C-alpha positions, -999 to +999 in steps of 0.1 A: +459+100-236+466+129-258+499+147-256+498+183-245+509+211-269+544+214-254+549+176-260+545+165-223+520+140-213+493+149-188+492+136-152+487+098-150+452+090-138+445+065-110+415+042-111+398+024-083+397-014-083+359-011-084+360+009-116+384-015-132+363-045-122+331-029-135+347-020-168+361-054-173+328-070-164+310-049-190+334-062-217+335-099-206+300-104-193+279-080-213+296-086-246+305-050-252+336-041-271+366-026-254+362+006-275+326+010-265+332+007-228+364+028-229+344+056-247+315+053-222+338+055-192+363+081-206+392+055-206+419+048-231+412+016-250+448+004-243+443+007-205+410-011-206+424-037-230+452-044-205+428-049-177+406-072-198+437-092-209+448-096-173+412-106-162+411-133-189+444-147-178+433-147-142+400-165-151+417-191-174+444-201-149+420-212-123+449-226-104+458-216-068+422-216-059+414-191-087+435-162-072+438-130-091+471-113-098+466-089-069+458-118-046+489-138-057+511-107-051+496-102-016+500-139-008+537-137-019+542-107+003+525-123+033+547-154+029+578-133+028+567-114+060+560-147+077+595-160+069+609-128+084+588-130+116+598-167+121+635-158+117+631-129+142+614-153+166+642-179+163+668-152+169+650-140+200+647-175+213+684-181+209+692-148+226+670-157+256+687-190+259+721-174+257+714-148+284+697-174+306+728-195+306+750-165+312+730-154+343+728-189+358 
């Protein structure tokens, strides 16, 4: 991304997962270079190169049932949420038992 004349960078662009996946697929599956695909899609080669590097790492790991980085992050978040919900359930169960004894 080129710097503006006053030295500030432009607004950071956001890309959809579909665009990223399509660009990476063109590099990895269609044997095109990062530079070619970046030029075709008006991307910076460094951004596309990072996506390709991450995709290669995801493909080569193959562990954890072949999960992608995003899927691993989501799984970690869901596990954290599950721990919290279980803790809340246990606290509520103890509170119910406490108040049941008190009222008996």
